[in-house]
PLY file of the C-alpha trace (Angstrom):
ply
format ascii 1.0
element vertex 421
property float x
property float y
property float z
element edge 420
property int vertex1
property int vertex2
end_header
68.17 -120.17 90.65
66.39 -118.76 87.59
68.63 -117.44 84.85
67.14 -114.00 84.12
68.89 -113.74 80.75
67.40 -117.08 79.68
63.89 -115.98 80.71
64.20 -112.74 78.73
65.47 -114.67 75.73
62.51 -117.08 75.83
59.95 -114.27 76.24
61.48 -112.39 73.33
61.36 -115.50 71.16
57.71 -116.07 72.01
56.92 -112.45 71.16
58.66 -112.81 67.78
56.71 -115.99 66.98
53.50 -114.15 67.81
54.37 -111.36 65.42
55.06 -113.82 62.63
51.73 -115.51 63.22
49.91 -112.19 63.00
51.55 -111.36 59.65
49.73 -114.21 57.94
46.35 -112.77 59.04
47.00 -109.13 58.32
44.39 -108.88 55.54
41.66 -110.20 57.84
42.47 -108.32 61.02
41.99 -104.60 61.60
45.02 -102.65 62.73
43.84 -102.14 66.29
44.45 -103.58 69.70
41.04 -105.31 69.75
40.87 -108.83 68.32
37.82 -109.68 66.12
36.46 -112.89 64.65
37.56 -113.48 61.05
34.65 -113.76 58.58
34.74 -114.46 54.83
34.14 -111.64 52.40
30.76 -111.83 50.64
30.43 -111.05 46.93
26.97 -110.66 45.44
25.87 -111.34 41.85
22.31 -110.45 40.83
20.22 -111.92 38.00
17.03 -110.17 36.87
14.42 -112.46 35.26
11.46 -111.06 33.34
9.02 -113.70 34.50
8.91 -117.03 36.33
10.60 -120.37 35.81
7.13 -121.77 35.25
7.34 -120.54 31.65
9.35 -123.74 30.99
11.16 -121.71 28.37
13.30 -118.56 28.37
13.38 -117.88 32.11
13.76 -121.55 32.95
16.70 -121.81 30.54
18.48 -118.86 32.16
17.96 -120.30 35.61
19.51 -123.58 34.48
22.53 -121.52 33.50
22.55 -119.65 36.80
22.53 -122.93 38.70
25.84 -123.84 37.05
27.40 -121.33 39.48
26.79 -123.87 42.25
29.81 -125.76 40.91
32.15 -122.91 41.93
32.20 -124.16 45.51
30.02 -125.52 48.29
26.41 -124.33 48.50
25.95 -123.22 52.10
22.58 -121.47 51.94
19.48 -121.35 49.75
16.44 -119.11 49.69
13.81 -119.59 46.99
15.77 -119.25 43.73
18.80 -117.60 45.34
21.74 -119.43 46.88
25.13 -118.82 48.48
28.32 -120.63 47.49
31.42 -120.84 49.67
34.39 -120.45 47.34
37.72 -122.21 47.71
39.38 -118.98 48.88
36.89 -118.62 51.75
34.78 -115.89 50.19
31.03 -116.26 49.88
29.36 -115.86 46.47
25.81 -114.68 47.04
23.77 -115.44 43.90
20.59 -113.39 44.08
17.82 -114.20 41.58
14.93 -111.75 41.18
12.03 -113.14 39.16
8.92 -111.47 37.71
10.64 -108.12 37.22
8.34 -107.45 34.26
8.81 -105.91 30.84
8.33 -102.18 31.38
11.44 -100.04 31.51
10.12 -98.25 34.59
9.81 -101.51 36.54
13.16 -102.82 35.34
14.89 -99.57 36.30
13.23 -99.48 39.71
14.17 -103.06 40.56
17.73 -102.59 39.29
18.28 -99.52 41.43
16.79 -101.34 44.40
19.24 -104.25 44.19
22.11 -101.81 43.73
21.53 -100.60 47.26
23.19 -103.87 48.35
26.36 -102.99 46.40
26.57 -106.15 44.26
29.65 -106.97 42.21
27.62 -107.80 39.07
24.10 -107.41 37.69
22.76 -109.49 34.80
19.69 -108.31 32.87
18.79 -111.50 31.05
16.23 -110.29 28.51
15.72 -107.89 25.61
13.53 -105.33 27.39
16.18 -104.66 30.05
18.60 -103.10 27.58
17.55 -99.48 28.13
17.57 -99.43 31.94
20.72 -101.57 32.19
22.75 -99.44 29.77
21.59 -96.21 31.44
22.25 -97.34 35.00
25.64 -98.79 34.01
26.76 -95.24 33.22
25.61 -94.10 36.66
27.25 -96.91 38.64
30.76 -97.48 37.32
31.56 -99.47 40.46
29.27 -102.32 39.37
29.72 -104.72 36.43
26.67 -105.10 34.18
25.82 -107.80 31.63
22.87 -107.60 29.24
21.46 -110.54 27.29
20.29 -109.70 23.75
19.97 -106.18 22.39
23.29 -105.96 20.53
23.96 -103.94 18.34
21.16 -101.64 19.48
23.15 -101.40 22.68
26.84 -102.29 22.88
29.46 -102.81 25.53
31.24 -99.77 26.91
34.88 -99.41 27.85
34.26 -99.78 31.56
31.52 -101.92 33.05
28.90 -103.06 30.50
28.94 -106.22 28.38
26.38 -107.80 26.08
25.89 -111.47 25.33
23.64 -113.73 23.29
23.52 -117.16 21.67
23.54 -117.82 17.93
20.20 -119.56 18.29
19.65 -119.48 14.52
22.24 -122.25 14.23
19.97 -124.52 16.24
16.98 -123.35 14.18
18.81 -124.35 11.00
19.61 -127.80 12.39
16.04 -128.64 13.46
14.66 -127.23 10.21
17.02 -129.56 8.37
15.66 -132.52 10.37
12.06 -131.64 9.49
13.01 -131.45 5.82
14.80 -134.80 5.94
11.56 -136.30 7.22
9.78 -135.06 4.11
7.73 -132.35 5.83
7.62 -129.25 3.60
4.89 -127.09 5.20
5.52 -125.79 8.72
3.50 -123.41 10.87
5.66 -121.31 13.15
4.55 -119.47 16.29
6.85 -116.48 16.82
7.11 -113.69 19.38
8.15 -110.30 18.00
9.34 -109.58 14.47
12.66 -108.15 15.62
16.03 -109.40 14.30
16.56 -112.03 16.99
13.46 -114.14 16.12
13.51 -113.18 12.42
16.94 -114.68 11.84
15.76 -117.79 13.67
12.78 -118.08 11.33
15.09 -117.69 8.33
17.57 -120.20 9.73
14.78 -122.74 10.15
13.54 -122.15 6.59
17.02 -122.53 5.07
17.58 -125.75 7.02
14.17 -127.03 5.91
15.07 -126.40 2.27
18.37 -128.22 2.60
16.73 -131.18 4.33
14.09 -131.49 1.60
16.76 -131.43 -1.08
18.76 -134.18 0.61
15.56 -136.19 0.95
15.15 -136.04 -2.84
12.30 -133.50 -2.70
11.97 -130.03 -4.20
13.37 -127.39 -1.79
11.19 -124.80 -3.52
8.17 -126.54 -1.97
9.31 -125.47 1.50
6.80 -123.17 3.18
7.13 -121.68 6.65
4.08 -119.71 7.73
4.83 -117.34 10.63
2.25 -116.03 13.09
3.63 -113.29 15.36
1.87 -113.11 18.74
3.66 -109.85 19.70
4.45 -111.13 23.17
7.34 -112.99 24.74
5.07 -115.10 26.89
1.35 -115.52 26.38
0.00 -119.07 26.65
-3.49 -118.46 25.22
-2.11 -116.55 22.22
0.46 -119.28 21.55
-2.23 -121.96 21.66
-4.58 -119.98 19.41
-1.81 -119.32 16.90
-0.89 -123.02 16.79
-4.52 -124.04 16.39
-5.02 -121.55 13.57
-2.00 -122.91 11.73
-3.19 -126.49 12.12
-6.66 -125.51 10.89
-4.93 -124.04 7.82
-3.41 -127.43 7.06
0.06 -127.25 8.61
1.04 -130.64 10.02
4.22 -129.45 11.75
4.21 -126.71 14.40
7.51 -125.02 15.13
7.47 -123.56 18.64
9.52 -120.37 18.75
7.79 -118.58 21.61
9.22 -118.87 25.09
6.82 -121.46 26.50
5.70 -124.99 25.47
2.05 -124.00 24.92
2.12 -124.12 21.12
3.78 -127.53 21.21
1.21 -128.76 23.71
-1.60 -127.55 21.45
-0.04 -129.41 18.51
0.18 -132.69 20.40
-3.51 -132.58 21.26
-4.27 -133.14 17.59
-3.81 -136.39 15.67
-0.85 -136.82 13.28
0.71 -133.42 14.12
4.42 -133.03 14.83
6.17 -130.26 16.70
9.69 -128.99 17.41
10.60 -127.49 20.79
12.61 -124.36 21.47
14.79 -122.98 24.26
13.97 -125.64 26.85
13.33 -129.34 26.30
9.64 -129.62 25.45
9.51 -133.43 25.81
7.81 -133.44 29.27
4.93 -131.39 27.84
4.60 -132.55 24.23
4.99 -136.21 23.26
4.76 -135.44 19.54
7.92 -133.33 19.61
10.74 -134.53 17.36
13.48 -132.69 19.26
14.20 -129.32 20.91
17.04 -126.91 20.29
17.84 -125.52 23.73
20.10 -122.86 25.19
22.85 -123.50 27.71
23.86 -120.26 29.42
25.82 -122.06 32.14
29.33 -121.97 30.61
29.04 -118.24 29.93
27.77 -117.43 33.42
30.50 -119.44 35.10
33.23 -117.90 32.95
32.07 -114.31 33.43
31.41 -114.54 37.18
34.76 -116.26 37.72
36.49 -113.50 35.74
34.82 -110.89 37.95
35.92 -112.75 41.08
39.48 -112.96 39.74
39.57 -109.29 38.73
40.07 -110.15 35.04
36.58 -109.24 33.76
36.60 -107.15 30.57
33.66 -105.61 28.63
32.79 -107.69 25.56
30.00 -108.26 23.04
29.74 -112.07 23.10
27.89 -114.09 20.48
28.49 -117.82 20.12
26.55 -120.99 19.35
27.40 -124.63 18.80
31.10 -123.80 18.90
30.78 -122.79 22.57
28.30 -125.58 23.45
25.77 -122.82 24.03
23.16 -124.65 21.94
22.21 -128.31 22.21
19.67 -130.60 20.56
17.91 -132.58 23.30
14.79 -134.66 23.83
15.22 -136.77 20.71
12.04 -138.74 20.05
13.33 -142.11 18.94
9.81 -143.30 18.15
9.38 -140.56 15.55
12.89 -139.74 14.31
14.67 -142.48 12.32
18.21 -143.18 13.52
19.75 -142.25 10.17
18.08 -138.83 10.18
19.21 -138.14 13.73
22.77 -139.07 12.76
22.67 -136.77 9.72
21.39 -133.90 11.87
24.08 -134.45 14.47
26.66 -134.54 11.69
25.37 -131.17 10.48
25.71 -129.80 14.02
29.34 -130.97 14.06
29.91 -129.15 10.74
28.47 -125.92 12.13
30.58 -126.31 15.25
33.64 -126.69 13.01
32.88 -123.48 11.11
30.18 -124.15 8.49
28.08 -121.00 7.95
24.42 -121.75 7.08
23.90 -118.21 5.83
25.95 -118.29 2.63
24.62 -117.68 -0.88
22.85 -118.13 -3.02
20.05 -116.85 -0.79
17.05 -114.92 -2.03
14.57 -113.00 0.05
12.24 -110.02 0.37
11.72 -107.28 2.90
10.24 -103.84 3.46
12.26 -100.65 3.01
11.83 -97.39 4.91
9.13 -96.33 2.43
7.15 -99.53 3.10
7.95 -100.87 -0.36
8.73 -104.56 -0.92
12.36 -105.01 -1.98
14.31 -108.05 -3.16
17.32 -109.32 -1.23
20.09 -111.31 -2.91
23.09 -112.99 -1.31
25.12 -114.28 -4.27
27.08 -117.50 -4.37
30.47 -117.13 -2.72
29.16 -114.51 -0.27
27.79 -114.90 3.26
25.77 -112.70 5.53
28.03 -110.93 8.01
27.39 -111.00 11.73
25.96 -107.50 11.49
23.67 -108.59 8.63
22.29 -111.31 10.90
22.06 -109.14 13.98
19.98 -106.56 12.09
18.01 -109.00 9.90
14.53 -107.65 9.13
13.63 -109.59 5.99
12.50 -113.08 5.01
14.28 -115.65 2.91
12.18 -117.13 0.11
9.81 -119.74 1.46
8.75 -117.75 4.52
5.23 -116.36 4.57
3.60 -113.98 7.04
3.47 -110.35 8.08
6.73 -108.67 7.09
8.94 -107.36 9.89
9.55 -103.62 9.99
12.39 -102.16 7.94
15.82 -102.10 9.60
16.91 -98.89 11.35
18.72 -96.30 9.24
22.39 -97.06 8.82
22.04 -100.85 8.64
22.42 -102.59 5.31
23.87 -105.76 3.87
27.63 -105.89 4.32
28.23 -109.45 3.08
31.54 -111.25 3.53
33.40 -113.76 1.39
32.72 -117.40 2.06
35.51 -119.01 4.06
0 1
1 2
2 3
3 4
4 5
5 6
6 7
7 8
8 9
9 10
10 11
11 12
12 13
13 14
14 15
15 16
16 17
17 18
18 19
19 20
20 21
21 22
22 23
23 24
24 25
25 26
26 27
27 28
28 29
29 30
30 31
31 32
32 33
33 34
34 35
35 36
36 37
37 38
38 39
39 40
40 41
41 42
42 43
43 44
44 45
45 46
46 47
47 48
48 49
49 50
50 51
51 52
52 53
53 54
54 55
55 56
56 57
57 58
58 59
59 60
60 61
61 62
62 63
63 64
64 65
65 66
66 67
67 68
68 69
69 70
70 71
71 72
72 73
73 74
74 75
75 76
76 77
77 78
78 79
79 80
80 81
81 82
82 83
83 84
84 85
85 86
86 87
87 88
88 89
89 90
90 91
91 92
92 93
93 94
94 95
95 96
96 97
97 98
98 99
99 100
100 101
101 102
102 103
103 104
104 105
105 106
106 107
107 108
108 109
109 110
110 111
111 112
112 113
113 114
114 115
115 116
116 117
117 118
118 119
119 120
120 121
121 122
122 123
123 124
124 125
125 126
126 127
127 128
128 129
129 130
130 131
131 132
132 133
133 134
134 135
135 136
136 137
137 138
138 139
139 140
140 141
141 142
142 143
143 144
144 145
145 146
146 147
147 148
148 149
149 150
150 151
151 152
152 153
153 154
154 155
155 156
156 157
157 158
158 159
159 160
160 161
161 162
162 163
163 164
164 165
165 166
166 167
167 168
168 169
169 170
170 171
171 172
172 173
173 174
174 175
175 176
176 177
177 178
178 179
179 180
180 181
181 182
182 183
183 184
184 185
185 186
186 187
187 188
188 189
189 190
190 191
191 192
192 193
193 194
194 195
195 196
196 197
197 198
198 199
199 200
200 201
201 202
202 203
203 204
204 205
205 206
206 207
207 208
208 209
209 210
210 211
211 212
212 213
213 214
214 215
215 216
216 217
217 218
218 219
219 220
220 221
221 222
222 223
223 224
224 225
225 226
226 227
227 228
228 229
229 230
230 231
231 232
232 233
233 234
234 235
235 236
236 237
237 238
238 239
239 240
240 241
241 242
242 243
243 244
244 245
245 246
246 247
247 248
248 249
249 250
250 251
251 252
252 253
253 254
254 255
255 256
256 257
257 258
258 259
259 260
260 261
261 262
262 263
263 264
264 265
265 266
266 267
267 268
268 269
269 270
270 271
271 272
272 273
273 274
274 275
275 276
276 277
277 278
278 279
279 280
280 281
281 282
282 283
283 284
284 285
285 286
286 287
287 288
288 289
289 290
290 291
291 292
292 293
293 294
294 295
295 296
296 297
297 298
298 299
299 300
300 301
301 302
302 303
303 304
304 305
305 306
306 307
307 308
308 309
309 310
310 311
311 312
312 313
313 314
314 315
315 316
316 317
317 318
318 319
319 320
320 321
321 322
322 323
323 324
324 325
325 326
326 327
327 328
328 329
329 330
330 331
331 332
332 333
333 334
334 335
335 336
336 337
337 338
338 339
339 340
340 341
341 342
342 343
343 344
344 345
345 346
346 347
347 348
348 349
349 350
350 351
351 352
352 353
353 354
354 355
355 356
356 357
357 358
358 359
359 360
360 361
361 362
362 363
363 364
364 365
365 366
366 367
367 368
368 369
369 370
370 371
371 372
372 373
373 374
374 375
375 376
376 377
377 378
378 379
379 380
380 381
381 382
382 383
383 384
384 385
385 386
386 387
387 388
388 389
389 390
390 391
391 392
392 393
393 394
394 395
395 396
396 397
397 398
398 399
399 400
400 401
401 402
402 403
403 404
404 405
405 406
406 407
407 408
408 409
409 410
410 411
411 412
412 413
413 414
414 415
415 416
416 417
417 418
418 419
419 420
């Protein structure tokens, strides 16, 4: 005969076990009587590229950094440049990459607002021209985190949802300039993009490194000459090639690529006895006369910032780091052209910069244009260094740089100088 009390006890126990099992799934189950299939939450991060990865330069470098996000979990889907990563906690990280957004503010704003319709967690505008639309839209959409590459201090982070970031690329410029000087090359033709502070401080960094290298090679650093041709474009293959050819015709035996593609380096290597130095992305596959390339590595920054957003610890910052954060690397060493000793000296210099050496300490002399279009002298005395703000607003040339002067800095920016550490 069945013991009714025992049956009731067993049924009650089973009911209690069921309740305990449901408690562990409370976050994934709606509070209703209808059971549903549990699915992972999807978090979207969007990257806006100006052009295509085929530039083999700026856009390609950023995409290399974006791909570092694959290491956050298991890649479960891919579509063109975009991919989806299954995270350890079961969520899906949808990395959406939009290329060929263009350089006009109208196009950048339109595309940004379009991707916002999908309610992403973060949006990265990875180039200078995006600063206006990104900073404006960030004020409109406080529920989205925005990151802008370059542009600081002309735009800055806010207290809520906008950060800026960039690499101290002038540190890499100084290092490769030093190598060229060590090799006894005093006259360099440089193909630049726009004469705004970002490239200008790179030009100056290269020239200062060149002077130091010449001096250590037993040559006169005053003989250093860097001739700059500005093409007034971020990416224009024919202009880059024409600029490089013009510099070679003028007698420059070293071409420093500082535009965003390898075209100027390729043009250099088509001529006999010409050397070149790559920039941004390893130029070795396209230019066999390249000594080395100073390249950008955005990966560590992208991983850190996306992970912080996923963890809920993201904070607005204005980030600017170089060798110290492994954000710059010298790659593509040409062992047939670069003597081992000179490579070792250059790598030793990189280690010094990483440890805190500041290449922009006096005495430094230069010239620029003031607001009245008059040429003015610039002096950084011994014992003083350019401050970060001096570098970020740099619109003047150090001695040894020739070419069309950049425009005067905006009102309110002047040399601050800091004591040498």
